[in-house]
N, C-alpha and C positions, 0 to 999 in steps of 0.2 A: 742209413735209416732216414727216411722222411720224417719231418716234424710237422705235425698239423697246425693251423692256426690256433686251435683250442688249447694245444699244449703250450704254444708260446704265450698266450694270454694268461692261462690259468696255471700252468706248471703241472707236471705229471701227478703230484700228491693231490692237487686241488681237483683235478679230474677224477681221480679215484674217489675223493670225498663226495663229489657230485654224483658219481654212479652208485656209491653206497646209498645216498639219500634217496635216489630214485628207485633202486632195486630193493632195499630191505627196509626203508622207513624208520621209525622211531620206537615201534612197539617192540619189546625185547622178546615176547613169545613168538612173533613172527621172525625175528632175526635168529632165534634158537633154532627154528626149523630149517632156515636156509644156510646158516654158516656153521660149519664144523669148528669147534674150538681149537683142534689140532692143526694149527695154521703152520704152513710150511715155509713161507717166505718171510724173513724178517722185515722186508720193505712192506708187505701186505699187512703185516701184524702192526707196524708203526702207524701206517695210514688208518687202520681199522680203529686203532685205540684213539687216534686224533679225531677220527669221526664220532666215536662214542661219546667223546668229551665235548663234542661242539653242539650236540642236539638235545633237547628235553626228552628223555627216554621215559617210556611207560612199561610197566609190568603188571600182568594179572596172575597172581598166586592164588590159584583155585583148586582145591582138592574135592570140591562139591559138584562141579558141573557135569556130572554123569546121569544117566537116566534112573529114575527113581524105581522103575519096574525091576531092576537088577537087585538081587539080594545084597546085603550089606557088605559081605566080604568082597564080592566082585565089584561093587561100586567103589570101594576104599582102594582096591588094587588099581582099578582104572584111573582114579584120581591121583595116585601115587606115581602112575606112569606118566601122567600129564606133567606133574612136578619134575620127575626124572630128567626130563627133556630140557628143562630150564636150569637145572642146577649147574651144569659145567659153565654157563653163561655168568651165573652169580658169582661163581668161583674166580672165573676170568677178570670180572670186573673188581673183586676184592685184591686179587693179585697185583693188578695194574692201577690200582687206586683210582678207578673211574668213579666220578662223583657226580655224574649228570642225571641220575635218576630223579625225575621230577614228579612222576605219578605212580603210586604203588595201590592196587587193589587186592585185598587178601580176604579169601572166603575159605575158612577151614572149620573142621570139626574139633571139638575140644581135644580129643585124643591125638590129634596131630600137632598140638602146640609145641611139644617138645623138639619135634623135627623141624618145624617152622624156626624155633629160636636157634637151633644149630645151624641151619642153612644160611641165616642171616648174621649170625655172630660176627662182629668185626667189620660189617658192611658200613659204608660211609653214606649216611642220609643227610648230609649237610645241605644239599641243595633241594630236598624233597619239599614240593608244594602242595601236593594233593595226596591225602593218605585215607583210604577206606579200609576198615577192618571189621570184618564180619566173624564171630565165634559162636559157633552153635554146639548145643549138646542135644543128641536125638532123643536119649531116654530121660525119664524124670528120676533117675536114682538120685540118691542123696549124696554120692561122692562130689566133694567140692572141686572145682577147677581153679580156685583163686590163684593159687601159687603159680600155675602154669600161665594164667592169664597174665599175671604180674610179671612174670619173667619176659613175656612178648612185649608187654608195654615198655618194659625197661629198654628194649633195643631201640626206641624212638625218643625216649625222654629227655637225653642229654645231647642228640644229634641233629634234632629235626626243628629246630626253633623257626625255620624258615616256612614251616607248614601254614598255608592260609585256607585251606578246605580240609576239613576233617569230618568223617562219616564213620559212625560207631553203631555197630550191632552186637549184643551179647545177652544170650538167655541162658548163660551157664550157671550162675549163681544167684541166689535170692536177693543178695543186697551187694552188688558190686561197686556202689556209688563212691565209696571213700577213695578207692584207688583211681577211680576215673576222674574225680574231682581233682586230684594231684596230676593226673595225666593231662587233663585240659590245660592246667596252669602252665606247661611246659611250651605252650605256643602263643606268645603274646601277641602275634600278628594275625590271629584267626580272623578271616571274613565271613567264612560259612561254616556252620555246626549243625550236624545232623545226628540225633541221638535216638537210639531205640533200645530199650532193655527188656524187650519180650511182652508176653500177654499179659495184660492188667488182670484178666480173669484168674490167673495162677494165684493161689493164696499166699505164696511166698514172692510174687512179683517184685522187683526191686522198687524201693522208694525213690521216685524220680526228682524229688525236690532238691537234692544235693547237686545234680547235675545242672538243674536250672540256676541255682545260686551261683554255681562256678562260672556259668556263661555270663553272669553279670559281672565278672571280673575280666572278661575278654573285652577291652576297651575300644577294639576296632571291629568288633563283630557286626556285620550288617545283615546276615541272613541266619535266622535260627529255625530249625525243623525239629519238632518232638513228635515221637509216636507213642500210641498206647499208655498215655498218661492218664490220671483220673483225679477226680476231686477239684480242689480250687486251684487255679493257676494264677500266681502273682509274679510279676517281673518287672525290675527296674533296668533301664538301659538307656544310655544317651547316644549311642551309636546305631542302634538297631533300626533298620529299614524294612525288612520283611519277616514276619513271624508267622510259621505255617504249623497249625495245629489241626490240619484237615483230617488226619487219620485218628484223631483222639476220640473216641466214642463215649468216654465216661466222664467228661468234664462236667463240673457242675458251675462253675463260675470262672470268668476271666477278668483279672484286674491288672491294669497296666499302667506304668509310668514310663514311657518311652517317647520323648519328645520328637525323635526323628522318624518315628515309625510311619511308612507310606502304605503298607498292605498287612492286614490281619486275615488269615485264612482259617476257617473253622467249620465245624459241622452242627447242624441242627438235628442230633439223634442221640438219644441216651439209651444204652442198651439195658440198663437197670431201671425199669419204669418207675419204680418207687422215688427215684432221685428227682423226676421232674424236668423241667425245662433247664437247659444252659442259660446262665445270666451273664450277660455281656455288659460290665459297667452299670449293672443295676436294671438293665432292661432284657426281657424275655426274648430268646432267640426265635421262638415261635411267633411272637408279635412281630418281630422284624422281618420274618420271612412271608408273613401275610401281608405286609405292607410293601415289601420291596421285591418279593420273589417273582422270577420270570421261569415259566414252566414250559416254554416252547421248546419242542425237541430239537429243532434245527439250531437254535441259539445255543442250548446246553451243549450239543455235539461240537458246534463250531468253537465255542468258548474253550472247552477242555482241550481242544487241538490247538488253539492259539497259545494256551499257556503251558502246554505240553505236560497236562496234569496225568497222573497214573490212573485216575478214577475212571471207571467204565461209565458211559453217559447212561446206559440203561439202569443203573442204580440210583440216579439222581431225579427226584421229583421236581425240584426247582433250584436255581441259582439266584441268590440275592447279592446285589452289589449295592452296598450300603455306605452313605457318607457318614463320617465320624461325627457329624453335628447331630445326627440321629439320637446318639447317646447323650442326652441333654442332662444338665445339672448333676454331674456325677463326679464324686471325689475319687472314683475308683477307676477312671479311664482317661488318662492324659496321653494323647498321641499327636502326631503331626496334624498341622492344620487341614491338609488336603488328603488325610489318610482313608483308605477305603477298607471297608470290612467285606470279605467274600465269603459268604455263608451258603454251604451246601445242604440241602435238606434232602435227606436219604428217603427211599422208599423201600423199606424192608417189610416183606409180607411172609 
């Protein structure tokens, strides 16, 4: 048998690892499509396990990415089919104690939470760095999902202290804040936190203040994104650098004590007209938009592309880039010396 130079340098197993990396990558969904878990060769299995433990793996657990035009029963069946493909891989990782899962994105319906809990029971999340958890209830019934949500949160509460990026969406219960306050405290090293508890127009929409207060306890947090919150927003943080409130249409005031803040993103639009202008540290957002607003269409389009923002440029009337010293003589607005306020003025007609 002839030995190639590559085999002499790398060794056979190292070559297999390099081949795996080239052919299958690190996305578990893709790997599950290409690799059958019924491995016939013990040598292949050993190298495969070594490879999985040597790379940061990613998994997208999504039961909702099926066409909305299909009826509910068909949509759920197709979602479950997609998950069925990945289950043997999850079981394989649990059996061989593979702990390299780095990024996990979960997007499920409330009715699928028990199945999610069972599939990941006993899974080792000790190296998880990025966690996105989206839980949705399609109907507006009164059945509470809180126990099911809590059972899923418990999967990560004791095993995932290494998480640095956490994104949460939950519209299933009217006030899920208490359980999420405790959940956030499980991740002392958080750098990015993105929280959305559903539509503020719903009468029983979750009180958002608890999650904001919990974020103040994240002493390393640098980037905070909040969605669909309303009323007065108050935040104290020594570490925060970016605060994104650009999707919040019902804020009445923003008060900050964030000495390291470099950017504040917000919008100049109130869907409840009786409330009036958003007040930023005592200054009207409309007044700021009039002074600093840029309505040039090319600028708006290019700026949104540059910052990779999800906002459609056609919805924006102007973008204002405001220096923090424009908020003068305010006891309610303490930010970094060079902080910028990015204010989006919407054109809803």
